[in-house]
Backbone bond lengths (Angstrom), bond angles and torsions (degrees), N, CA, C in turn:
res aa  C-N    CA-C-N  psi(-1)  N-CA   C-N-CA  omega(-1)  CA-C   N-CA-C  phi
1 M - - - 1.451 - - 1.502 108.74 -
2 V 1.320 115.12 132.55 1.483 122.18 179.29 1.535 109.25 -80.48
3 R 1.381 113.91 125.39 1.461 117.19 176.40 1.511 110.80 -95.11
4 L 1.323 115.31 119.36 1.461 118.44 -179.17 1.514 111.82 -74.33
5 P 1.290 117.62 142.47 1.473 118.53 175.76 1.549 110.32 -64.52
6 W 1.315 114.92 150.28 1.455 119.72 -175.78 1.504 112.98 -57.40
7 Q 1.316 117.10 -33.84 1.467 122.35 -178.85 1.548 109.59 -62.71
8 V 1.344 113.72 -40.13 1.524 117.79 179.05 1.562 111.28 -64.88
9 K 1.403 113.31 -40.56 1.442 116.57 -179.49 1.512 109.98 -65.97
10 V 1.302 118.48 -40.18 1.427 121.54 178.25 1.472 112.65 -58.24
11 L 1.360 116.43 -51.10 1.455 122.01 -178.71 1.569 109.94 -65.85
12 S 1.233 117.02 -36.37 1.503 121.87 176.63 1.506 109.98 -60.00
13 K 1.304 116.81 -52.04 1.481 120.11 -177.54 1.488 112.47 -64.80
14 I 1.360 116.63 -38.07 1.489 119.47 177.11 1.525 110.41 -56.22
15 V 1.357 113.80 -45.97 1.472 119.09 -177.23 1.532 110.37 -71.62
16 L 1.298 118.94 -46.38 1.431 123.04 -176.29 1.498 112.62 -66.18
17 S 1.384 118.12 -37.67 1.445 119.18 -176.59 1.532 111.06 -66.79
18 R 1.310 117.97 -14.59 1.479 119.90 -177.22 1.530 110.19 -102.29
19 L 1.316 121.60 7.79 1.426 124.95 171.39 1.512 111.37 -83.28
20 P 1.349 120.47 146.34 1.437 121.05 179.46 1.472 114.01 -79.95
21 V 1.363 115.18 69.32 1.487 123.49 -176.11 1.518 105.47 -126.70
22 S 1.293 113.80 143.46 1.501 121.49 -172.67 1.609 106.50 -77.06
23 Y 1.360 113.00 155.09 1.459 118.62 178.29 1.574 108.02 -59.97
24 A 1.343 116.36 -41.56 1.437 117.26 -178.99 1.530 113.41 -55.61
25 T 1.250 115.97 -38.32 1.484 121.31 178.10 1.439 113.92 -64.88
26 W 1.384 113.72 -44.94 1.472 119.68 -179.74 1.567 109.47 -63.70
27 K 1.362 116.34 -36.68 1.407 120.01 -179.59 1.545 111.21 -65.68
28 R 1.311 114.25 -45.13 1.472 117.71 177.37 1.536 112.31 -57.74
29 L 1.285 113.69 -36.94 1.521 118.54 176.37 1.476 115.55 -78.05
30 G 1.372 115.81 -8.20 1.487 120.27 177.03 1.552 113.74 79.00
31 L 1.319 116.51 20.20 1.457 120.87 -176.48 1.533 115.90 -97.15
32 F 1.290 114.09 -37.25 1.505 120.23 175.99 1.561 105.88 -131.67
33 D 1.324 115.84 132.56 1.474 116.74 -172.33 1.489 108.14 -147.64
34 S 1.313 120.87 127.30 1.445 125.75 -179.01 1.523 107.26 -104.97
35 G 1.245 122.37 41.04 1.449 125.18 169.00 1.484 111.60 108.49
36 Q 1.319 115.20 -171.40 1.499 123.32 -177.01 1.448 113.65 -124.96
37 M 1.373 117.94 25.49 1.464 119.44 -174.63 1.539 110.10 -72.63
38 D 1.303 120.42 0.51 1.423 122.72 170.87 1.542 111.90 -90.68
39 Q 1.309 117.65 2.20 1.439 123.96 175.93 1.543 109.73 -103.57
40 P 1.341 120.90 118.13 1.427 118.19 -171.63 1.528 117.37 -59.59
41 E 1.365 118.98 -38.22 1.398 119.42 177.61 1.486 114.97 -63.41
42 Y 1.335 115.59 -39.17 1.442 120.59 178.91 1.494 111.79 -67.47
43 A 1.316 114.81 -46.54 1.458 120.98 -176.68 1.511 111.78 -61.09
44 Y 1.310 115.54 -41.32 1.487 122.16 179.31 1.541 108.79 -67.99
45 K 1.354 116.21 -47.25 1.513 119.03 177.18 1.491 114.87 -54.22
46 V 1.374 114.68 -47.82 1.442 118.28 -175.22 1.544 109.25 -69.22
47 F 1.296 116.90 -47.53 1.495 118.52 -179.63 1.464 111.39 -57.86
48 T 1.355 120.56 -47.95 1.513 122.63 -178.69 1.505 110.09 -67.36
49 H 1.271 117.91 -32.92 1.533 119.95 177.34 1.501 109.84 -58.79
50 H 1.352 116.07 -52.47 1.442 115.69 -177.86 1.509 114.38 -71.61
51 L 1.305 117.97 -28.15 1.476 122.77 177.10 1.517 106.74 -66.29
52 R 1.329 119.57 -43.95 1.393 123.41 178.42 1.568 110.73 -66.00
53 Q 1.301 114.11 -44.71 1.457 117.27 -176.92 1.526 110.76 -61.35
54 A 1.326 117.31 -34.27 1.447 124.07 177.65 1.478 114.35 -79.47
55 G 1.335 117.65 -8.09 1.462 123.52 -178.27 1.498 111.16 67.31
56 L 1.335 118.54 38.36 1.447 121.63 -177.70 1.556 115.77 -118.37
57 E 1.333 113.04 20.63 1.519 117.90 -178.69 1.435 114.11 -56.29
58 N 1.335 122.76 -31.41 1.424 126.09 -172.46 1.579 108.85 -120.28
59 R 1.340 113.19 33.36 1.467 118.27 177.30 1.553 112.49 -120.59
60 P 1.341 118.96 81.70 1.456 122.06 177.01 1.462 111.42 -72.26
61 D 1.276 118.18 -179.08 1.462 127.35 176.21 1.503 112.80 58.91
62 L 1.375 115.75 35.28 1.496 120.53 175.59 1.509 110.95 -100.96
63 V 1.301 115.02 165.36 1.408 121.58 171.82 1.549 107.79 -108.36
64 M 1.352 115.40 125.69 1.474 121.73 -172.95 1.591 107.80 -115.30
65 L 1.305 110.04 150.89 1.503 119.55 171.48 1.480 109.22 -132.92
66 E 1.341 119.72 123.51 1.421 121.62 171.25 1.559 110.76 -106.59
67 L 1.262 117.17 125.16 1.473 124.46 178.24 1.529 106.46 -87.01
68 G 1.410 118.91 120.90 1.400 120.22 176.13 1.491 116.56 77.21
69 P 1.317 121.01 56.68 1.463 123.82 -178.37 1.541 111.69 -67.45
70 G 1.321 118.23 -22.31 1.452 119.92 174.13 1.577 112.32 70.78
71 D 1.345 113.01 -123.00 1.464 118.95 -167.25 1.496 118.06 -73.73
72 A 1.351 117.80 -10.22 1.460 120.96 -173.41 1.499 110.78 -159.41
73 V 1.409 113.62 162.19 1.471 118.74 175.50 1.586 108.62 -97.84
74 S 1.285 115.09 28.95 1.440 120.17 -173.30 1.582 113.25 -55.73
75 S 1.313 112.27 -41.17 1.486 114.52 -177.09 1.517 114.32 -64.77
76 G 1.292 119.61 -23.95 1.485 123.76 174.70 1.555 107.89 -70.94
77 L 1.315 120.23 -41.07 1.395 120.40 177.16 1.509 114.89 -68.48
78 I 1.374 116.86 -40.44 1.395 120.15 177.86 1.558 111.38 -65.64
79 A 1.327 113.58 -43.57 1.488 119.10 176.90 1.528 111.15 -53.00
80 H 1.349 114.26 -46.28 1.489 119.12 179.79 1.481 111.14 -62.74
81 L 1.334 118.88 -43.52 1.513 122.81 171.84 1.426 115.70 -58.25
82 Y 1.326 115.15 -28.01 1.525 118.94 176.74 1.540 112.27 -90.31
83 G 1.297 118.10 8.57 1.449 122.09 174.14 1.491 117.01 88.76
84 M 1.378 119.40 12.77 1.399 120.61 178.51 1.528 111.24 -75.73
85 R 1.315 114.64 145.02 1.437 122.85 -170.15 1.544 109.57 -73.17
86 H 1.374 116.38 -44.10 1.482 115.42 -178.00 1.494 103.77 -155.31
87 S 1.375 115.95 156.35 1.480 123.84 177.89 1.506 108.72 -133.07
88 Y 1.294 115.16 133.79 1.489 122.01 167.75 1.485 107.65 -107.95
89 L 1.344 117.07 126.84 1.449 123.57 174.80 1.533 107.50 -112.96
90 V 1.302 115.56 114.62 1.503 121.30 -174.65 1.505 113.98 -111.82
91 D 1.289 117.27 118.94 1.487 120.66 177.06 1.522 108.74 -128.07
92 H 1.366 115.28 172.71 1.482 120.77 177.84 1.521 115.16 -91.48
93 Q 1.336 115.45 -11.44 1.417 121.63 174.00 1.491 110.68 -162.04
94 P 1.395 119.65 163.84 1.455 121.73 -176.27 1.496 111.46 -77.28
95 Q 1.322 117.36 100.83 1.464 125.47 -179.52 1.480 113.84 -113.71
96 A 1.340 117.75 -15.93 1.513 119.43 -171.86 1.517 109.81 -74.61
97 S 1.332 112.64 136.80 1.488 120.10 172.84 1.556 112.51 -56.49
98 R 1.319 111.32 135.93 1.497 118.40 172.31 1.508 111.49 -95.31
99 S 1.330 121.44 3.42 1.384 125.20 -171.03 1.548 110.62 -75.27
100 L 1.281 117.54 120.91 1.469 118.08 176.74 1.472 113.03 -61.44
101 A 1.341 118.17 -29.14 1.463 121.85 -178.21 1.578 108.85 -65.63
102 V 1.315 119.52 -30.75 1.416 118.32 174.98 1.526 110.87 -63.56
103 Y 1.320 116.93 -43.74 1.448 119.82 -171.85 1.585 110.38 -84.99
104 R 1.263 119.13 -17.98 1.418 122.21 170.71 1.487 111.34 -70.55
105 R 1.258 116.76 -40.52 1.515 121.21 171.31 1.486 113.08 -55.84
106 L 1.355 111.22 -45.04 1.471 118.12 179.05 1.543 111.64 -60.48
107 L 1.350 113.37 -50.56 1.487 120.58 -177.78 1.532 110.23 -60.24
108 D 1.315 115.58 -40.54 1.469 118.10 176.60 1.514 111.27 -60.56
109 Y 1.349 116.30 -45.87 1.462 125.37 179.59 1.551 110.84 -58.36
110 M 1.325 112.20 -44.47 1.493 116.86 -179.23 1.546 111.32 -71.47
111 A 1.322 118.33 -36.22 1.482 121.34 175.84 1.487 110.65 -62.33
112 Q 1.307 121.25 -35.81 1.451 122.62 175.54 1.501 111.83 -63.25
113 R 1.291 116.69 -22.73 1.452 120.58 178.79 1.510 114.70 -100.20
114 G 1.305 115.17 15.77 1.526 122.33 176.81 1.501 115.86 85.76
115 H 1.327 117.58 9.71 1.477 123.06 178.18 1.534 109.09 -107.77
116 R 1.289 119.36 105.41 1.411 120.89 -178.44 1.591 112.02 -138.03
117 D 1.338 111.97 143.31 1.429 119.09 -178.83 1.524 105.77 -141.50
118 L 1.281 121.15 107.44 1.438 124.68 -179.27 1.482 113.77 -63.87
119 D 1.314 115.33 -31.38 1.403 120.10 -178.99 1.567 110.58 -68.19
120 L 1.349 117.03 -41.57 1.419 119.88 173.18 1.494 111.74 -64.86
121 E 1.319 119.14 -42.40 1.453 121.27 -179.82 1.571 112.41 -61.31
122 A 1.347 114.13 -26.82 1.453 116.65 -179.57 1.463 114.83 -86.62
123 A 1.314 118.60 -2.89 1.499 124.86 -177.43 1.578 106.66 -59.35
124 D 1.304 115.66 135.69 1.490 120.99 -178.76 1.490 114.40 -111.43
125 S 1.331 116.11 13.03 1.508 118.72 -179.21 1.525 107.17 -159.69
126 F 1.340 117.99 161.24 1.399 124.54 173.80 1.471 113.13 -58.20
127 E 1.331 111.17 -43.51 1.498 117.73 -179.97 1.486 113.13 -64.98
128 A 1.319 114.97 -37.54 1.517 121.36 175.36 1.548 113.01 -63.96
129 L 1.358 117.02 -38.11 1.446 120.29 171.87 1.491 113.32 -59.58
130 L 1.312 115.93 -46.24 1.448 120.57 178.41 1.501 112.13 -59.26
131 S 1.283 114.20 -48.17 1.526 119.21 -177.20 1.475 109.54 -65.13
132 R 1.332 117.44 -45.98 1.519 116.66 -174.65 1.565 113.53 -74.37
133 S 1.307 116.53 -20.34 1.482 119.84 173.30 1.470 115.18 -94.12
134 H 1.414 115.28 4.03 1.421 121.13 178.36 1.534 110.02 56.16
135 T 1.381 113.54 48.21 1.447 119.96 -176.87 1.661 108.83 -115.92
136 T 1.241 113.69 130.74 1.484 119.22 175.80 1.529 108.08 -106.97
137 Y 1.300 116.01 117.75 1.466 121.61 -177.74 1.521 108.05 -102.59
138 L 1.364 117.59 113.70 1.413 122.90 -176.91 1.532 111.96 -115.66
139 I 1.282 120.09 136.14 1.470 122.05 -164.51 1.636 110.94 -128.47
140 D 1.267 116.63 27.42 1.434 117.69 179.78 1.545 111.11 -130.29
141 G 1.292 117.41 35.53 1.415 123.58 168.16 1.504 116.14 51.45
142 L 1.282 118.65 -122.02 1.423 123.84 -177.13 1.563 112.87 -61.53
143 T 1.312 115.09 -39.19 1.484 119.00 176.19 1.561 111.98 -64.28
144 S 1.307 114.53 -32.98 1.477 116.54 176.53 1.522 111.58 -70.96
145 L 1.304 120.91 -40.06 1.407 125.67 178.04 1.513 112.52 -56.09
146 R 1.351 111.45 -37.96 1.503 116.35 -176.13 1.535 111.07 -71.03
147 Q 1.344 118.19 -10.20 1.471 122.95 175.69 1.518 113.49 -81.25
148 I 1.306 117.64 -12.91 1.446 121.29 -172.43 1.545 107.74 -89.82
149 P 1.335 118.89 134.51 1.429 120.00 -179.17 1.508 112.80 -59.52
150 A 1.393 117.43 151.24 1.424 122.83 177.62 1.542 110.47 -67.69
151 A 1.366 115.50 144.88 1.474 120.82 174.92 1.529 112.93 51.74
152 S 1.346 112.89 44.87 1.514 118.93 -179.30 1.456 115.81 -116.47
153 V 1.375 118.77 -2.90 1.446 122.88 -169.45 1.565 107.04 -119.94
154 D 1.295 114.52 132.78 1.524 118.64 178.66 1.531 110.00 -91.84
155 F 1.274 119.57 -35.20 1.477 121.62 -167.32 1.567 108.65 -139.99
156 I 1.360 112.55 120.17 1.509 120.90 177.95 1.505 106.62 -118.18
157 W 1.296 113.68 137.26 1.481 117.98 176.38 1.542 110.93 -150.45
158 S 1.357 110.60 160.96 1.427 119.35 178.94 1.547 112.04 -152.21
159 Q 1.254 118.99 144.98 1.468 124.65 178.93 1.492 109.57 -120.28
160 V 1.287 112.66 107.63 1.478 123.57 -178.35 1.536 110.74 43.00
161 A 1.379 114.17 56.50 1.480 120.73 -176.43 1.542 108.04 -124.44
162 L 1.311 119.76 -40.11 1.480 118.74 -178.15 1.492 115.10 -58.53
163 E 1.303 119.19 -32.07 1.487 120.73 -177.16 1.553 109.32 -71.28
164 M 1.326 117.47 -19.45 1.493 121.60 -179.11 1.505 113.79 -89.38
165 V 1.354 114.75 -6.29 1.514 117.54 175.25 1.544 109.53 -71.79
166 R 1.341 115.15 136.07 1.421 116.88 179.58 1.586 108.09 -59.67
167 L 1.321 115.32 143.88 1.463 120.53 -176.29 1.496 111.11 -55.18
168 R 1.335 116.95 -42.20 1.503 118.76 -177.19 1.512 110.51 -68.09
169 E 1.321 121.01 -18.90 1.490 122.83 -178.17 1.472 112.22 -98.68
170 L 1.340 118.85 -15.06 1.493 118.87 -169.67 1.467 112.25 -63.34
171 Q 1.345 119.86 -45.84 1.439 120.79 -179.20 1.549 110.60 -63.91
172 P 1.357 119.59 -47.72 1.461 118.31 179.72 1.502 111.60 -59.73
173 I 1.378 120.21 -37.25 1.443 123.88 176.31 1.496 112.20 -62.70
174 L 1.277 118.92 -45.20 1.446 122.22 179.87 1.506 111.41 -67.19
175 L 1.316 119.36 -31.21 1.447 124.80 173.77 1.514 110.37 -64.31
176 E 1.350 113.85 -45.31 1.473 117.27 179.12 1.537 110.72 -66.58
177 L 1.271 116.64 -42.04 1.486 118.51 178.13 1.570 110.04 -60.68
178 R 1.273 114.68 -37.14 1.498 119.40 176.02 1.487 110.67 -66.54
179 R 1.270 116.59 -39.87 1.499 120.65 179.27 1.515 112.34 -60.66
180 V 1.369 115.15 -44.35 1.487 118.14 -173.48 1.562 110.98 -82.61
181 L 1.336 118.02 -12.79 1.482 121.62 -175.89 1.542 107.88 -78.53
182 R 1.333 115.63 134.25 1.420 117.58 173.19 1.481 112.41 -68.10
183 P 1.398 114.69 159.40 1.513 117.20 -176.70 1.480 112.77 -59.20
184 N 1.358 123.43 -25.16 1.400 125.00 -179.75 1.583 109.64 -106.77
185 G 1.322 116.68 14.96 1.397 121.60 -178.70 1.518 115.56 -75.62
186 I 1.332 119.67 174.56 1.464 121.30 -174.26 1.553 106.03 -149.93
187 C 1.345 113.96 145.10 1.421 120.40 177.90 1.582 107.83 -119.66
188 S 1.308 117.48 144.60 1.488 125.48 177.65 1.539 106.60 -124.96
189 H 1.282 119.42 120.02 1.467 119.06 177.50 1.565 109.22 -131.03
190 C 1.271 110.30 145.33 1.482 119.66 170.43 1.565 106.43 -116.07
191 I 1.305 117.32 121.22 1.466 122.23 -176.01 1.514 109.98 -116.80
192 D 1.310 117.80 124.38 1.467 122.93 175.48 1.523 109.79 -94.13
193 L 1.268 116.18 118.97 1.406 124.16 -177.67 1.537 117.87 -91.96
194 S 1.331 113.21 1.53 1.468 116.58 179.18 1.555 109.27 -88.65
195 D 1.373 114.66 174.11 1.481 117.17 178.28 1.489 108.27 -83.16
196 L 1.318 113.52 170.33 1.481 122.04 175.22 1.477 112.51 -96.58
197 M 1.298 119.71 20.79 1.425 124.82 -176.72 1.515 109.10 -98.15
198 V 1.370 114.99 -69.95 1.462 120.55 175.14 1.576 109.89 -134.77
199 R 1.387 113.23 34.41 1.537 119.83 178.64 1.552 108.24 48.94
200 S 1.355 112.10 53.82 1.505 118.45 175.41 1.497 107.29 -131.02
201 L 1.310 118.16 -142.26 1.483 123.19 -178.14 1.549 106.32 -124.44
202 N 1.280 120.90 23.00 1.470 119.67 -175.50 1.541 113.22 -65.41
203 N 1.351 114.43 -22.03 1.508 116.51 176.60 1.515 112.35 -63.72
204 L 1.275 117.23 -21.23 1.486 120.74 -175.97 1.541 111.30 -85.86
205 R 1.284 118.39 3.35 1.483 124.50 178.42 1.557 107.40 -78.54
206 F 1.295 118.40 -22.42 1.506 121.11 -167.34 1.515 111.33 -96.28
207 S 1.347 115.74 153.86 1.447 122.05 173.09 1.504 112.12 -67.85
208 Q 1.315 118.46 154.98 1.472 122.25 176.66 1.522 113.83 -57.93
209 S 1.416 116.18 -41.86 1.412 120.24 -176.58 1.486 111.43 -68.77
210 L 1.306 121.05 -32.63 1.482 121.03 177.86 1.498 108.64 -79.55
211 W 1.344 119.64 -44.00 1.389 119.70 -176.52 1.549 114.11 -62.91
212 E 1.327 115.63 -38.25 1.457 120.78 -179.26 1.470 114.88 -85.61
213 S 1.342 119.51 4.23 1.435 123.97 175.25 1.533 111.17 -66.59
214 E 1.333 117.22 153.67 1.440 119.24 178.38 1.485 111.41 -64.08
215 F 1.332 119.19 -31.52 1.462 122.77 178.67 1.514 111.59 -58.46
216 M 1.422 116.66 -48.49 1.442 119.72 179.00 1.460 113.85 -71.39
217 A 1.376 116.16 -43.50 1.452 120.77 -176.09 1.465 112.10 -62.38
218 N 1.259 121.29 -24.30 1.499 122.48 -177.25 1.493 112.21 -102.32
219 S 1.351 118.23 23.84 1.459 118.76 -173.79 1.549 111.38 -112.51
220 G 1.358 117.72 12.10 1.424 115.48 166.74 1.545 114.30 94.92
221 F 1.336 119.19 -0.05 1.499 117.24 177.92 1.510 109.46 -141.60
222 Y 1.374 116.77 36.90 1.473 120.12 177.72 1.536 109.28 -80.01
223 T 1.358 111.66 139.45 1.468 120.87 155.97 1.513 106.23 -142.18
224 N 1.423 114.45 160.21 1.459 116.61 -172.37 1.592 111.95 -76.67
225 R 1.309 116.47 -9.77 1.478 123.25 171.49 1.547 113.92 69.69
226 L 1.342 117.96 8.99 1.450 118.78 178.18 1.571 109.48 -66.23
227 R 1.338 114.64 140.59 1.503 119.55 176.71 1.554 104.46 -90.49
228 L 1.373 111.13 171.63 1.473 115.92 -174.31 1.490 114.42 -59.06
229 S 1.338 117.95 -43.40 1.471 117.89 -179.32 1.563 111.00 -61.36
230 Q 1.332 114.95 -33.81 1.463 118.13 179.73 1.523 111.06 -69.69
231 Y 1.356 117.38 -37.54 1.416 121.26 175.17 1.503 110.80 -63.87
232 L 1.308 118.73 -46.14 1.425 122.36 179.85 1.545 111.39 -59.00
233 E 1.273 117.95 -45.03 1.432 121.99 177.92 1.523 112.42 -63.33
234 L 1.326 113.74 -38.16 1.569 118.50 177.25 1.547 109.46 -67.08
235 F 1.311 118.95 -41.66 1.422 120.52 -178.96 1.515 110.73 -61.80
236 Q 1.378 116.60 -42.14 1.463 117.63 177.88 1.500 112.11 -65.52
237 R 1.297 116.22 -33.76 1.481 120.79 -174.48 1.551 109.41 -74.29
238 T 1.353 116.42 -24.34 1.431 119.56 -176.86 1.589 110.70 -101.79
239 G 1.303 115.98 8.90 1.485 119.04 169.17 1.556 115.28 101.63
240 Y 1.265 116.28 25.99 1.498 117.54 -178.66 1.544 109.24 -121.70
241 Q 1.294 113.25 151.14 1.504 122.96 166.37 1.530 104.08 -102.53
242 A 1.391 117.23 121.84 1.400 124.29 -176.25 1.501 111.34 -100.31
243 E 1.328 115.83 140.79 1.450 123.39 171.57 1.485 111.69 -128.18
244 V 1.332 115.73 113.24 1.482 121.33 178.26 1.521 110.28 -73.06
245 V 1.338 116.97 119.82 1.413 118.35 -174.81 1.528 111.64 -98.99
246 N 1.322 116.00 -35.40 1.491 119.44 -178.74 1.531 110.50 -152.65
247 L 1.280 116.25 141.60 1.483 120.78 178.89 1.548 106.56 -128.27
248 E 1.390 115.12 136.99 1.444 120.22 173.67 1.486 105.19 -116.30
249 Y 1.319 115.87 136.40 1.471 123.54 -177.69 1.529 112.20 -118.50
250 W 1.368 114.12 148.73 1.482 116.65 160.86 1.522 106.38 -76.28
251 D 1.345 114.13 148.38 1.501 117.07 179.33 1.449 111.43 -63.18
252 R 1.362 116.41 -33.54 1.482 120.38 177.97 1.539 104.82 -147.81
253 L 1.294 118.92 162.86 1.458 120.49 178.96 1.489 109.79 -58.54
254 P 1.328 117.06 130.81 1.446 121.72 177.13 1.512 116.14 -74.76
255 V 1.382 114.46 -13.37 1.437 121.22 174.30 1.506 107.90 -132.89
256 P 1.348 118.93 132.90 1.457 118.76 178.58 1.513 110.75 -53.86
257 Q 1.361 118.88 137.98 1.392 121.78 -173.09 1.563 110.46 -64.42
258 Q 1.317 120.29 -30.47 1.395 123.00 179.29 1.516 113.82 -71.06
259 A 1.441 115.23 -14.38 1.484 118.68 178.51 1.543 110.70 -89.80
260 L 1.385 118.53 -4.76 1.396 120.66 177.67 1.532 109.10 -81.37
261 H 1.361 113.71 160.99 1.462 119.78 175.43 1.567 107.96 -60.65
262 P 1.346 117.79 147.77 1.494 119.75 -179.92 1.510 112.19 -52.94
263 D 1.328 119.34 -29.11 1.427 118.76 178.41 1.509 113.44 -56.96
264 Y 1.305 118.36 -26.10 1.432 123.66 -173.12 1.526 114.20 -109.75
265 Q 1.327 115.90 -8.63 1.443 120.05 -176.08 1.609 111.14 -70.88
266 G 1.323 115.25 -20.26 1.446 118.92 -179.50 1.497 116.39 -84.57
267 F 1.369 117.40 -9.35 1.395 121.32 -178.75 1.497 109.93 -73.31
268 P 1.392 118.46 144.42 1.440 120.34 177.49 1.561 109.01 -61.75
269 Q 1.308 114.31 145.16 1.445 116.76 179.18 1.456 115.28 -62.08
270 E 1.364 116.07 -31.64 1.468 119.82 176.10 1.540 112.53 -60.44
271 E 1.327 117.68 -36.03 1.415 118.86 179.37 1.556 111.60 -76.23
272 L 1.335 116.23 -39.39 1.443 121.32 178.03 1.586 110.91 -63.06
273 R 1.309 116.52 -25.37 1.467 120.85 179.89 1.524 113.17 -76.98
274 V 1.352 115.48 -10.45 1.569 115.26 -178.02 1.489 106.29 -75.01
275 R 1.335 114.64 122.38 1.402 124.75 -175.47 1.565 112.74 -94.16
276 E 1.366 116.11 -40.19 1.433 123.92 -175.78 1.504 108.22 -146.64
277 V 1.311 119.97 147.64 1.422 122.63 176.51 1.552 111.02 -138.70
278 D 1.325 120.04 135.94 1.403 125.28 166.50 1.463 110.38 -104.01
279 L 1.314 118.06 135.84 1.432 120.52 179.38 1.505 112.53 -151.25
280 L 1.413 113.17 161.12 1.413 120.32 177.83 1.558 107.70 -116.43
281 L 1.335 115.33 143.69 1.412 118.91 176.78 1.550 108.33 -123.18
282 R 1.319 115.78 138.11 1.487 121.40 174.56 1.476 107.82 -127.62
283 P 1.295 118.82 151.17 1.444 122.21 177.37 1.532 113.87 -59.88
284 L 1.276 121.07 130.02 1.437 122.40 171.47 1.548 108.74 -62.95
285 S 1.290 116.80 135.46 1.456 122.43 -178.25 1.578 109.39 -78.02
286 S 1.335 115.71 -23.70 1.473 115.64 -179.73 1.522 108.27 -146.80
287 G 1.299 118.65 172.85 1.426 123.17 175.36 1.553 112.67 80.94
288 F 1.343 117.44 8.94 1.453 120.98 -177.01 1.503 107.58 -135.34
289 H 1.284 115.67 133.24 1.442 117.89 175.57 1.596 110.47 -126.34
290 E 1.258 112.35 121.71 1.479 119.15 -178.41 1.539 110.98 -74.36
């Protein structure tokens, strides 16, 4: 298989993102992809990973919020089958499949694991699935979060979604998530710190002004580029106590440090080598005022 240089991928996505082609078409072609939550095995694996990480495997009757459900509302159905009372799925645009075939495959998969709901299986529309699983699907990002009542959510999670939030919106979104989280609630997040070009650090080659421009942000490979220490500082500033559960590293820097933009050349190599992080967030009991 020929590996395209990262520069070629950048230019290709810039051009392709401006063509009048639907996201569904790009996904079928494998060029733009918002996750694999339309695949039963993956959706189940991700949901149960975050549930276990938060220590909530045996806690039914909770209210859940997933940030960035991507290609499907699968987590709402799985949460319902696990006994959760309500689920909010919040995205920045409507990307979830409305195909009943996608969800019937998921329900078959869950039934094989002892989780079955005949009422869900009888649903004859996307809207009926949402209603019967007590799932609210919201597609306007920060504006949608503001519609959720304060202190109403027990469990918030995201799978490689926080890094895709625009830098200017990340703090407001974290504040809204903090607002809706109950005092004894918990968040579980997996953050991918690599680029969306070739899973390296090529996004750190660019200046802040260029990277945060609308031109670049709308080209299909945006991440906010925060490093782990910056995330941890932001979590504290927005009212959370963070616990790092797992770190995955590159064996060595995938891009020479001197090739990075000067903004990133001063970071310790050990931090730049962090490729992915799993962490838990809990509300700070003091030092934060909503």
